[in-house]
C-alpha positions in Angstrom: 35.9 29.3 -22.5 36.2 25.5 -22.2 35.2 23.4 -25.2 32.9 20.4 -24.9 35.9 18.1 -25.5 37.8 19.6 -22.6 37.8 17.1 -19.7 38.0 20.1 -17.3 34.8 21.6 -18.6 32.4 22.5 -15.8 29.3 21.1 -17.4 26.8 18.9 -15.5 26.9 15.3 -16.7 23.6 14.0 -18.0 21.6 12.5 -15.2 21.1 8.7 -15.4 17.5 7.5 -15.4 16.4 6.8 -11.8 15.0 3.4 -11.3 11.4 3.3 -10.1 11.0 2.5 -6.5 10.1 -1.2 -5.9 6.3 -1.7 -5.8 4.4 -4.7 -4.6 0.8 -5.6 -4.5 -0.9 -7.9 -2.0 -4.6 -8.8 -1.6 -5.5 -9.4 2.0 -8.6 -11.0 3.6 -9.1 -10.1 7.3 -11.3 -12.3 9.4 -12.9 -11.9 12.8 -15.1 -9.2 14.1 -14.1 -6.7 11.4 -17.4 -5.3 10.0 -19.5 -2.7 11.8 -16.4 -1.6 13.8 -14.9 1.1 11.5 -12.4 -1.3 10.0 -12.6 0.0 6.4 -12.1 3.6 7.5 -9.2 2.6 9.8 -7.6 0.6 7.0 -7.9 3.4 4.5 -6.4 6.0 7.0 -3.6 3.7 8.1 -2.7 2.7 4.5 -2.7 6.3 3.4 -0.4 7.3 6.3 2.0 4.6 5.1 1.8 6.0 1.5 0.1 2.9 0.2 -2.5 2.8 -2.6 -5.3 0.4 -3.2 -8.8 -0.2 -1.8 -10.7 -1.9 1.0 -14.3 -3.4 1.2 -16.5 -5.5 3.4 -17.5 -8.9 2.1 -20.9 -10.5 2.7 -19.2 -13.4 4.6 -18.3 -10.9 7.4 -14.6 -10.5 6.4 -12.8 -7.4 5.0 -10.8 -7.6 1.8 -8.1 -5.1 0.8 -5.6 -4.5 -2.0 -2.4 -2.9 -0.7 0.0 -1.5 -3.2 3.3 0.3 -2.7 6.6 -0.1 -0.8 7.2 -3.7 0.1 8.4 -2.9 3.6 5.4 -0.7 4.3 3.0 -3.5 3.0 4.8 -6.0 5.3 4.3 -3.6 8.2 0.6 -3.2 7.4 0.1 -7.0 7.2 2.2 -8.1 10.1 1.8 -5.3 12.7 -1.2 -3.2 11.9 -4.0 -5.3 10.4 -3.7 -8.1 13.1 -4.7 -5.4 15.7 -7.1 -3.2 13.7 -9.2 -0.4 15.2 -10.1 -0.6 18.9 -13.5 -2.3 18.5 -12.2 -5.0 16.1 -11.2 -8.6 17.0 -9.0 -10.0 14.2 -8.7 -13.8 14.0 -6.8 -14.1 10.7 -5.0 -12.0 8.1 -4.7 -14.0 4.8 -2.4 -12.4 2.2 -2.0 -13.4 -1.4 0.0 -11.9 -4.3 -1.7 -9.2 -6.5 -0.7 -6.8 -9.2 0.3 -3.4 -7.8 -1.9 -0.4 -8.7 -0.8 3.1 -9.8 0.3 5.1 -6.7 -1.6 8.1 -7.9 -4.8 6.1 -7.5 -4.7 6.7 -3.8 -6.7 4.5 -1.4 -10.4 3.9 -1.9 -13.2 2.5 0.2 -15.4 0.3 -2.0 -18.9 -1.2 -1.7 -19.5 -4.6 -0.1 -19.3 -7.6 -2.3 
């Protein structure tokens, strides 16, 4: 039987702590014809499919606001490729991102009331 001081002992080395995956938060305001066209539902579904957490809501000024939290590359994809197109009935004229604190990934993605 090998002793714990034996370099040939077949014990498993202690696992090093795994770094948490990088998380980023971005608040986005989407302008154009984005209310009354299913934009919130589409945003929530698209964000969830990318594994993002956060929320989306209509604003009284006719824009849609969202908080996207998660993998920086997936947030970038959402902001640069997906939000500018939106659902079929939408016409997006601007996507304005700004930094935000990320949310806990277990929070999921929520559709909030209009503000």
